[in-house]
N, C-alpha and C positions, 0 to 999 in steps of 0.2 A: 504494500500500500504506500503510495507516494503522498507526502504531505505538501500542500501548496505553500508558496512564499507568504501569503497573508497569515496562514495558520502558524507558520514558524515565527513570524514577527509577533503575533499575539502571545504565543507561548513564552518567548523571550521577555516580552513586556510583563507578563504575569509573574515570571520568575524574578525579575528585577523588583517588582512591587512586593512580592512575597519576602524577598531578602531584606528589603527596606523596612518591612513590618517587624522583623525579628530584632529586638533591641540590641543584641550583641553585634549584629552585622551592619546595622544602619549607618553608624558613623564611618567605618572603614569604606563602605560602598560610596557614601557621599563624598568622601575625600578623593577617591579614585575618579568619580564623575567630575568633580571640580578640577582635578589635575588635567583631565582631558579637555575640559572647557578652557582652562587657562592657556593651554598650548595652541588652541584653535583661535581663540578670540584675541585680536591684536589690541595693544594698548594705544590709546589716542594721545598723540603729542601735539600740543598747541604751540605752533611756532609763530603765530601772528601776534607780535608785541602789542598791537593796538587793542586786542580783545582780551589780553591776559589780566587775570585778577592779581593784584599786588598786595602783599602783606605789608602793612604799615605799623601794626602793633605787635611788638615782640615780647610783650609782658605775659609770660607764662612760665611756670616752674614745674619741673618734673623731678621725681625721686627714683633712685635705683635701689637694688636689694641691699646695698651697703649704707643706705640712708644718705647718700651723696645727692645733693640738690644740683640739678642742671637747669640753668636759667636759659631760656630760649633766646634771649638777647645775645648769648655767646655764638649763636648760629648766624647772626646777621652778617651779610657780606660773604657767605659761604654757600656752596651747593648743598642742599639738604634733601634727604629722602625721609619722609615721615610715614610710618605704617601703623595704622590703628587696627588692632587684632585682639583675639582672645584664644585661650588654650582649648576651649570647647567648640570652637567654630570650624566646621569642616572646610569651607573655602579658605579660611586663614591657614589651616594646617596644610592644605593642598599647595599653597604658594610658598610656604616657608623654605623648602629646599632651594628654590630659585632665589629667594631673598638671601639665604646663607651664601650661595655661590657668588652673588653680586657683592655682598658684604666682604667676602674673602678677598676679592680683587680691588675693592674701592674703599675699604675701611680707613685708610690713611689719606684719602683724597677728598672725601665728602663726609658730611655729618649724617649718620644714620640714627634715627629715633624710632625705636619700636615701642609703641605706647599701648598699654592695656589697662583695664580696670580690674583684672584678675589679681588675686592676692599672691604675694611672693611665694607662699607655701605651695601654690599650684604652678606658678611660673617656673621656678627653679627645677623641680623634677621633670617638667615638660622639656626644658632646654637640655638638661642632662641626658634624658632618654633619647633625644634626637640628635645629640652631638652638635647643638647650635651654640655658637660662640659669641653671638652678638649680645650687647647689653640691652636689657629691657627696662623701661621706665613706667612709672605710674604717675598720673597727674596729681599734683599737689593742690591744684585749683581747677576750676572749670576750663574746658578748652576755649581758646579764643573763638569768637563768633564766626570768623571767616572759614574755619574748618567745617562747621555745620555737619557733624558726624551723626548720621541717623542709621547707617548700616555699616557692618564690618565684613570683610576687610575693606579699608579705605586707605589709599596711598596717595601721597602728594610728592611730587618732585619740584623743588623750588630752586630757582637760579640765584646767582649772587646778588641780584638787585631786588630779590623778594617776589619775583613773578612766579606764579604757579604754572609750570610748564605741563605737568601731568596731574590730573585729578581723576583717579581710577577707583571705581567701586567693583567689588568682587575679586575673585582670584585671577591672577595674571602670571605670565611667565616673565619675571623680572630679570632673568638672566639672558634675555634675548639680545640679538645683535642690534635691534632697533633701540633698546633701552641703553645699551652700552655706548652706541654711537651718540645718542642724545646727551648722555653724561659727559662723554669725552668732549663734545662740542661746548658744553657749559663750562668745562674746566679750562678751556683755552682763554 
């Protein structure tokens, strides 16, 4: 008996839905799906200086696991990548390997700010388990209004003049040639 293509597609769809309904498999399946989406969906780079949003208020403090305060004012005049994320968020988890690869190559050239509201007792085991070496911060005060964070992950790439070059919602491949070329251009 031969099974038609529509029936095969329906069976696969039902299997995926069934796997998503099982609590132990839901998160890993969602992470894999978001990794696929991240590699398919291109990141939008806004290169038109006339339409770019510009950060003018750098009054924002963050704290790391060692209780060291980072004043966002210190990032003024530098290329900055800010990633808002959480340890429980499948799209955030999906893009983290590409963030780590980008961080490995650019950590001495640009400012990376990985920002979450998660507690450090959740963050540290997550970083250790996944061999992530970037520093994570928590906000000491509310985010500046211009970030307007309503979903995560949300990532901003900011040039030396404070223009937001990239404002990306959802998982993305941050280790792509397009992102690297954009950062290299901003560093010149």
